[in-house]
Every structure is written in C-alpha cells, then in structure tokens.
N, C-alpha and C positions, 0 to 999 in steps of 0.2 A: 708530309709534314709540312710544306707552304700552306695547303686546304688550312689544318692544325692552328699554324698561326693564324689564318685570316679570321675562323670563326673564333678564338681565342680574342683578338683585337675587338671584333664585332662584338662580341659579347661584352670588354669593359665598356665598349665607345654606348653601349643600348644600357648597362648600369649605370655611367656618370648621365645618361639623360633622367634615367630613371629617377633617381638622386633629384635632379634639380626639378624634373617635374615635382615630387615630392615636396622639396622645402618652397615651390612655385604656390601648390596648392595649400600647402599649411599657412602659408602668409595671408591667402584671399578667406582662407578660413577668419585667422586671427583679427584679420579687416575689416570681417562683414561681423563677428562679435563683439568690435568697439563699434562699432557704427550702429548695431542694434542697442546698445549698451547705451551710445549717447543720445539716442533715439526716447530708450526707454526713462533714461535719469532726466529727460529735458519735459517728457511727459509727466513725470512723477512729479517733476517741479511746477509744471505747467497745475497740473491735478491741485500741488498743493496751493500754488497762487490764488485759484479760482476757491477751494475751500477756503482758504483766509478774507479773501474780500467777500465770500458768502458771509463768512464770518465774523466781519470785520467791524460791525456795531456793536455785537458782544463783546469784543477785545475791547472796543475801546471803554465800555458800559464797568467792563471788569477793573480796568488801570485807574478809572473817573473811580471806580470805587475803595481801590487801594489806595488812589492818593488823599481821597477826603476823609477815610478813617485814618490815614498816619497823621494829618492836620488833626482831625477830632483829639486823637488822643493825646499829641503833643501840647496844645489848648487845656483839655482835661489836667493835664500835670501842672502846666503853671497854674492854672487857677487852684489847684487841690495846695500845692506848696507857696501860694498866697491866702490859703485859706478861705478862698471862694467856693464853698462848697457846694449852693445850688447851681452855679455856671459849669465847674467840676462835673456836675451830674448831668447836666444838659449834653455837653458835650462829648462825655465817654456812653450816653447813652446813644447818641449819632454815629459815636464811633462804631457802636457791637451791631449798629443797623446798617452802617456801610459794609463790613468785613461781613455779614448774614449774607449780606445782596451780591461780596465777590463770591461768597462759599456758591451762591445757586446758580453763579456763571460759570465756575470752573467746573460743576457737576454739567452744564450742557454741554461745554465744551468740548470733555473729556473725551465723549462720547461720538463726536465729531471732524474732530483735528487730532489722529492718531499718532502721528509722528511727534508733537508735540508734549505728548504723553508724562515724560517723564518731567518736564517743566512745571506742566501743570499740577502734579501731585506733588512737587514740592513746594510751587505756589500754596496749594490747599494747604499742608502742614502749617507752612508760615502763617494764611488766614487764619486758620483755627487757633493758635498760638494768641495772635493778635486779638480773638475776638475775645477769648478767653481773658486778656489781658485789659479787654474794655469792658466787661463783665466786673470783673475785680474791682475797677476804679470807680465804677458806679455802686458798690456795695459800701466804698471806702468813704466816699463822697456822700450818700446815705448815712451813714454813722458819724460823720462831720456835723451836717444839718441836724441829728439828733444829741448831739453831743452840746451840740448850742442851743438848742433847744433848753435841755437839760440845766444848763448853765444860763444864768439872765444876764452876766457880764461878762465875754469873753477874755476881756483885758485884766480883771484881777486873777491874783497868785490864789494857791490854794489856799492860804493864809487867811485871805481876804474875803474869803468864801461862808458864806452863812452858813448855819449847822444844816439847814434844809438843804441847800445847794453842795453841801461836801457829801449828803447822803444819797441825794440822785445821781452823782460823779460816782458816786463808789458803785451803786445799783447799775449803772449804766455801763462800766467796767465789767461787774459780775455778767452781765446779761450777755455781753458783747464777746464774750469770751468764744464760744462754740462757732460763732458768726465768722470773726479774723480768724480761728484754725482753719473753717472751712477756706477762708481764702487762703491762708498759706499752701490747701493740699490743691486750688486753680492754678498758685502758681507752680507749681511743682509737674502739674501736667502741663503746664507752658512747654516749661523743657524739656517735659519728654518728647513732644513733637519737634521742637526745636532741633533734640540729636537726630530727629529722624529724617531732617532733609540731605540728600544728596547734590551737593556739591558742585556740579555738573549742567550743562546747558546755558541757559541764558541766567538762571539764578546765581550764579559765580559771580557776577558781576554784583552782585548784593552782599556778596559774601561779611564784607567789611562790618555792612550795617548790621546786619542777623548777629555777629557776633557784638556786636556793641548791645543790641536787645539783649543778647543771653546773658549778658555781664549786668546789666543792669536787673535783671531777674532776679538773678542769682544772687546782689545786693540789697532788692527787698525781700528774697525769701529770709536770708541770714538777719535781716532788720525785725521779719514775724517771730523768726527762732528767738530772738532775745526779749522782743513786747510780748507776747504771748506767755511765759512763766509768771512775765510782771502783774498782768491782766488778774492772772490765778491768783496771784500770792497776795498782789497788794491788798481789796478787800481785806481779806482775813487779817493783814497787818494790822490794817487801819482801823479794824473794831467794827468789821458790817458784813453780812447782817446782826452779828453779835457780836457784841462787847469781847474784845480780847486781851489775854496777858500773856505778858513774855519775859520770861528771866534770859537777862544780859550775863555774860562772861565776859570781863574784860581782861583780858590773856595778857599778860607782861612778857613780850617775846626777849626783851634783854633777861630773861631769868626762864631760858625754853623748858617747855615741858612739851607732852607727847602732841595735846592738841593743838598746842601753838603758844603757851606759852605759862607761865603761874597765874592761879585765881586773887591778884589780890583786891581785886574788887568786884563786886554783882549789882547790879542795876533792875529793877523793875521797871516794866513799862505798859501800862492800862491804856487802852484807844476805844472808842466808844464813837462811832461812825466820822472816821478822821479827827476826830478833835483829841488830844493825848490827856488824857483827865489826869497823868500822873507819870512824873518822866523823875527818879530819884537812882543815887548810886548809895553802898555803904562799903565801907572797910569788911572783906570778908571776916576776918576775926569778930566785929561784931556778933555774927553769927555763929562761929566756932569757940570763942573763948568762953562765952556765958554757960555753956553744956558741955565743958572738956571733961568733966568727974560724970557726965550722966552716959556718955558714948562709949561703947562696948566694941566697936566694929572693928576686926583687926585689918589693918592695914597690908596689899603686896609684901611678898617677901624682899626684893629691892628698898621699897621704901622703912623697911624695918630693919634692915642689912648695914643701909649707907645713912641712912637720917635718925636711926636709931628712934624712929618711929614706935609708938607700941598699940595709938587708936588713927582710925583714918577718921578723919574731916571733910566735910563740904570743900576747903580750900585744895586738896588735893584728890579731886572726883574726876580728876581729867586723868586717868592712870593711863588707860587705852589711848591707842592711835586712831582707832577706830569711832568718830564723833558719836557717833549717837549711840553707841553704848556707855561713853562718858557722857552726854547729854544727858539720856535715861538718871545715870548716875546719880551727875548733879540736881535733876529734880528731885530724886529720892531723896537723899542725902539734907539737899534745902526743906524740905516737906518735917523731915524726921526732927532735925534738927532748929527749925521754928517752932516746931509743937512743946518743945523740950526749955522753949526761950521763959527765962523768969518772966514774971507780969512786967519789973522795971524797963528789961532790957525787949518789950513786943516795939519793933521799930516797923518791920514788914508790915502786920495788918494786908494780907494778902484775900484780896476776896475772889474766891471760886481759885480754880487752879489754872494752872497755866497752859497756853495753846504751844508751846515749843521753848524754843533754846536757840538764843542766837551769840556766839561765839565771837570774840574780835580782836583784833589786836593794834597798837598806838599807829601802827601806818594808813590804815584805811582812815584814822581821823586827819593824822597830816596832810594825808594828799585830798582828802577834802579842804583843808586850811589853804591851802595851794590854791584853789579853785574857787572858793568863797572869799579869802584872803582875811588878814589877823581878825582876833576877835580880844576882847577887854575885856576880862574878871576882874571885880573889885580890883583894880588898878592896874593889875599884871596883862599886859598883852601878849597872847601866843598866837605863832605863827607856822607855818609848815616845817621852819629849822630849828625852834626853841625849842617845841611843844615838848617833844619827851622828856628832855634832859630839866628843866623849871619846873614842868608837872614833878619829874620822879624825886629833885632835892624837895619841892615843897610838902610833899608826902612823907618823906622820908626824913629831912632835917629842918628844911625851913620853918614847920607849922609853927615849932618852938619857939624862935625868934620872933615871928607873926605872932603870939599869943595864942596860937588856936590849939582848943584842947584836941590830945591823940584821939579822940572818940570822935572828933567833929574832921578828921584831917582828910578824907577824901571825901567830900562834899563838894569840895573845887571841880573835881572830875564830872557829875551829875549840872552843874553849874554848865560849866563848857558844852555837854551834848545838848541841852534845853537852848543853851542860845546859837549852837550849829544847827540843830534842827531845825529854828526860824530864821536864819539864814536862807539854807537847804528851800524849805517849803514859803519863802516870800520869792524864788526865782520866775521869770518867766516860765513857760510851757519848755520853750527850746533851750534857755538855760538850763533847767532841768534834766531833759536828756542827756546834755553835755555834763550831766554831774551823774548820771545812772551808768554813762561810759567808765567813770572813775570808778563808781563801783561797783560793775562790772570787771576790770581789771584786777581790784581787790578779790576779787571774790575767784576770781580764776587761780590767783596766788595765793589764796585760801588764808589771806588776812582777814576775813569772814566767812564764817560755818555756820547752817541754818540746821534746825533740826525740828520736824513739826510730829506732834502727837494725831494729828489726823493722819491714818493711811497715804488718803489721795494725795496731799499737799508733800508729802514727804517722798511720794514716789514722783512726785516733778521734781521739788529739789537734788533726789538722785540723778536724774535724765539730766538736770542742769548743773550736775558735778557742782552743785555747793553744796552738798552734805558731810564731805569727810568723812566719806567709809570709806574701810580697809579694800580697795578693788579686787573683785576675782578676776583671775586669769588664766587661762587655757594653756599660754606660754610661760614662758620665763620671766619671772617678778623681782622685783629688790625696790623696798623701803626702808631706810637708816632712821631710825627714831632717838634722838636724842635728849636726855632729861637733866637737865641741873638738879644736882645734888648739893645744898647746900653751900654754891661757890656765887651769891651773892648778885650782881648784874654783871656777871663774867660774858653771858654771850655777845654781849655788842662789840666785844674784843675779839671774838675766834673766828677765823676765817676758815675755810672747809673746802676739803680740793678732794672727790670719790674719783678712784679708777676701779672700772670693773674691765676684767677681762676671760672671757671665756674660752678653753681650749678645750680641746678635742683630743682623749686619754682612749685609747681602744675604743671600747665601747662605751667608756664612758664621758661625761662633758662635767669638766671638772671648771667650777669658778671661782679666779682670785680676786678679792676682795682691797684694797688698800683705800682707807679714810685718813687723812690729815688731819687735823689741829693745832693750826698756828694761832700762839697768843700772843696778839699785840700791846697786852696792856700790864698794868704793874699792880702796885696793892695800894687801896684807899678803901673810902667806904662802900663802894660797889662794886670793888674791883679786887677776885683775891686768884688763888690758885682754880685752874678749872676743875671742877670734877663732874662727871655723866654718868648715868647707868643707861649704857646705848644698847638698842634690839635694832638689829637685821631681821627683816622678816623677808624671807625667801619660799618658793614654791613648796607647799607640803612635801614632806618626805622624801627631801634634803640630808643629805650625810655630812655631820658636819666632820672635817677631817684636821685641821689645826687652825689655830691663830695666834699671837703676837701681839704685843702694844697695850693688854689689859692688865689691870693693878695686881687683880687677883689669880691663882690661878684655874679657879673658878670657872668656867662656860656653862651659862643659863641654854638649855637646850629642852623648846618642848614645844607643843603645836596650839596655835589660838588662830579663832576667826578662817579656819583655811588655810593656814602659811605655816611654816615652821620656823621656829623665832630662835636668835643667838644671841643673848644679850650679857654682857661685859660691862665690869665698871672702869673706867678708863681717868686718870689725872693729866694735866698739863702743867707746868711751873711755868709762870710768867717770862715771855722772852722766850720761850721755848717751843722747838713741834712734835705734838705728839703726832704716834703713827698705829694706827689699830690696822692689820692685816687679817685677813680672812681666807679660808680654803675650806672650800665645800663643795662636795658632788649635787649635780640637779637629780631628782628622781629618777631611775629608770625609765618607767615609764614615760616620762616625759622626753628622753634622751629618744629612746625607741620613737617616738609620737613627731617628733620634730627632723627625725629622717624619713618615715614614712611619707610625709608630708610634704618634705621638702623645704620646710620654709622653718623658720627662725623670728619670733619677737621677743622682745624684753619690755615689761613696763616697767616705769621708773617711778615710782610716786612720791613726790614732796611731803615732808612732814611739813605744817600748817606752824609760819611762822620765824620758820630755819631760813637763812641763807647761804647759800653754798656757791661760794665762786667759779666752781667747774667742776665739771661730768667729763669724765672719756670714759667712753665704753671702745671694746676692741674684742672682736671675735678670731679664730683660728683653728679651722678646722682641716686634721688630716687630711682626708679622704674626700671633703667637698671643697666647692669653689661657692662664695658666698658672692651674689650679684655677680658672679663672671669673675671675682677677683677672689686669689686664695687666700689673703687677712684683707678683713676692714674693718673700721675703728673710725668714729664719730666722735667730737668734740663740742659740748654744749654748757648751759648755764642750768640749771632746775629752781628758776619760777615760779615755772607751773610744773605738772606732769609731764613728762617723756616717755615718746615710743619710740623703737629702735628695731631694725629686722632689714628683713630680705631672702630673697627666693637662693634656696641652695641646688647645687648640680653638681653630680657625679665627676673627680677627675679621673 
C-alpha cells in the first residue's frame, strides 16, 4: 500500500513538473515569435525606408507637380472671374501639364512602393479629376477669348451692339452649344472620379479640401445645366439663324384658367438677329369679336354648361391643363380667326407662321420690375407693388376717364413690355445673369410656359420643365385644376389648402382628398361669388367612390392625357369657406405594383398661375411601414411641383 502511495505521489510530482515544463516551452516559443516579428517588422520598415529614400526624388517631384497644379488652377479661376481669358488659358494649360506630370509619377511609384498602393491610387483619382478640371478651364477660357473677338467692345451691353455684332454673338452661342455640353460631361466625369476616392491613409487629411472641390464642381455642373438650354434656345428666340415669330399669351391668374389664367391680351413678337422688329399687344376681343358670327366650333361641355357658351373662341383656347395641347390650339384658333377678320380689323399682319407660343402671368413682370426698378408709361409709374392693380383698373375702368377708346385700352401692356425689354437688355452681363435667376424662379413656379413647334427645341423645353405638360408618372399622381367661371378677378382673394391622405383598406389603396377654398373678398367691380369648374387629375384607371361639397350632384368622370379625371362645379360665397371632398381608389395594378416594389411615390403637379397656401400629404398602410414608420405625413407649399414617397416594409 505504501508502495502504491509513493508511486501516486511521484506521478503527481512528475505531472506537475511536466506542466511547468510545457508552460516554459510555450513561453519560449512566444518570446521567439515576438523577437522574429520585431525583427521582421524592423526589416520591412528598413526596406520601406530604403524604397522611400530611393524614390524620394520622384515623391518630391510628385508633390511639387500637385502643388503647382493647384496654384495654377486657383490663378486660372481668378483670371476667369476677372474676364482675363488669355491669362486664364495660360495658367489652366500649365495646370493640366502639372497634373499630367503627376499622373506619370504616380504610375512609376505604384510599381515600386507597394505599401502605399491605396494612397497612390486615391491620389491618382484626385489627379485625374484635377486634370479634367484644368482642361475644362482651358476650354472655357478659349470660349471667352473667342467671345471677345466676336464682340468689338465687351463693355457694351446687348442693346448697344451693332446688328453685325449681335449676329456674331448669337452665332457664337449657336456654335458653342456642343462644346459647352461637352464641358458639362467633363465635369460629371470629374465627379465620378472623386466618388471613387477612399478616404483612408494619408489622403484622409485632405478630405475637407476634396469635399470643397466636389462642392465647387457640383455648383459648376448646376450652372451649366441652367446655361446650356439658354444657349440652345436664345438664338432661335432672338431670331437667329432665321427670323422668329412668337405668339404671346398674357394670362391673368386673378381670373384663373387651366394653364395660368384668362387670356385677356395676346402679343406678337418678331425678332431678327437680336433686334426685336415687332413687340405689340392687343385686346383678345379684337380677334374674337369681329369673327363671332363666323365661328362654328363648339366649346368643351363645361364651358357650355356653366358659362352658357355656344362657340369656342381664341380667348378660351387654354382649356386643357396640358400646355402643349393648349398652345397648339391657341395657334390654330389665332390662324383661323385672323384669316376671318374683316379688312378694317386686320391688326395682326403676321409675316409667316409662329415658331412657338409663350404664356406668362403678371408675376414674372412684377418680379422683373422688382429687379429693374419702376418704369413710367405716359405719366403712370409701375412698380412691383402696384403693377397688377393699376393695370387692371386702367384696362377695366380707368380708360374711360382718360378718354382712351376701348379698342386701344390694352396697348398700355405692350408699352410696358417694350420698356421692360429695353431695361433688361441695357443690363451688364453680370446683372443680366441675375435677371435670368429671376426668370428661372418664375419658370419653376410656372408663371412662364414655353411651347416650340420645332421638336428638338420642344424636347429641351420638356426636359427643363418649361413646357407645362401633364407629367407622365409610374406611381401615384395628383393635379387639381381650377377654372374661373364668370367670377371676375375673384381668384386673387381665394385661399386654397389641400389635404391628401392615402389609406390601405384590404387590397385597395383609397385616396381621400380635401380641397378648401376660403373666400376673403366681398362684392365689387372685380370680385364676386367664386365659381370654378374644378378637375382632379389622378392615375389612369382610378375608381370614383364619392364626393361632396360641389354644386351639382353630377360628377364628370373621363380619361384624358393618360390620366383619369373627376370634374366638379363649385361655388363659394364671400367670407365663406367651401370644401370639396373626394374619395377614390387607386388602380388595382398600381396598388399591386406599390406592394411588389416596396416603394411609394406621389407626384403633385402645380397648376400654373395658382397659389396654394398649404399642401398636406399623409400615408397610412395597415400592412406596411413607410420609412420604418407606421404612418407618415408631409407639410409643404405648392409653389412648384412636389414629389413625396418612401420605402415600404412589411409589419
């Protein structure tokens, strides 16, 4: 027994010693590994230092090229801003040379300094971006040099140029469009390279500067997006390379109609190489009244039912909210009625045919008056605050007191436009760009609509959202179109608010629309009870459920321009609020598509000329979340088209 105990004790002792030995061996292995790793790391660092020292001159040259390129681009930009195009071209060419040299150095270093591969790759993306930018600055400088050669005196404004210089300038714009379009593509290519940069390693410390460069490139791209269509359209609008004729529709949005307002005045503009040979306006009744017994065209049913009209005239040609449709109809009506005018009433004397139609509301004029300052016509000062009120009074009432024949009461508008044109064309190039900003804002708000008979220019108008067409949509869609029905100028005192709610009910998506009309006016020579034939344009195939708040039990339901339309006649008494309520179901296929794609979008299109004080949109899907929320809502105005939407996920 003692022998067994001794063996057991010895065994335990041996096992204990074996554990110690094993631990000691493991520790020795660990120490050797650390030592080898240390020496290996040291060797790598030494090798790296050797590689860096051997390539130090190339690294130094790369750094010098990058810094020189940056300095030259900065200088070229400053020269461009100052209009010093020759100096700008010299510095931008040198910048391109610097960045090309840097690219060569990066290629050489990438094959030798493997441990800086990511840094060098990111630097290559940045260098390529800078090279494209430098080349673009060179092109811009060369365009500036050519423009200076085109214009004998760059200090002159457009009005002061000779006709020959105007032709040269318009020809320059006409020819330069493809090149500037190429510049925009280069800027977009630069942005693509910047997006490839991975902000790790040494380039991380330049992150803020690179983001600043990206912002500047994006601003440049946006400027070109705005300038390019002007370069394409301006020559034809100014009568180059051929004379141009445009029909102008002056729409009074205080008397709202589908494309912006009642056409109380029309105009004819004829241009030849930058000179406006003709800019005149006429009362719309000068065209309609002399031919009233010769017209046989029947108007749309609502005009018959609610205005008692038996014939369709030029003044009501903008019945479709799709402006291309209304513009073509306005042209057609003009030609037809002008041909029927008796000899004594021949006031238009159009030379050729129209190249297009331009519609505008008074808002564009008041905004330009705010920019140009007041103008005085025959002793009356017009400014941004009084333009609409004074003009309406003069053409509706005041002309009698002033002894102006009713036949000539709207000639004042032509005089105002002619004087405003002179003011704008007398602006310096820098001020003119600011005036373009005013015009762009009004185009976005649909106070100006443009239609071209030339398909190429019309495509540009559609792409730029100038054309006022009913927008195609693959998702949900809403447009509310009011048409003043003999309510004088009452739209100026109507406050509109829109509430749209989409609710999931089983397999259906049900829309509930509420439109409120608050009448803030009384009764006077230009204000009365509000009456409107209101149409609601929704996705094609939508099903009417119910409606309230309209005057008649009749609801018109039909399809038009790829939409389903619900039509109502509404009235609102002074100091009262009228509320139109409409419920309908979205098309089954659209509801199915929304669920399958797990995405919802709503395009709300603004009616030109109309002011909507507030727009509320809300979604309530029982089976799905919207942007990870059970319900979601948006509050907005409707100064321009709006888009709402989000991702859908199953609850």
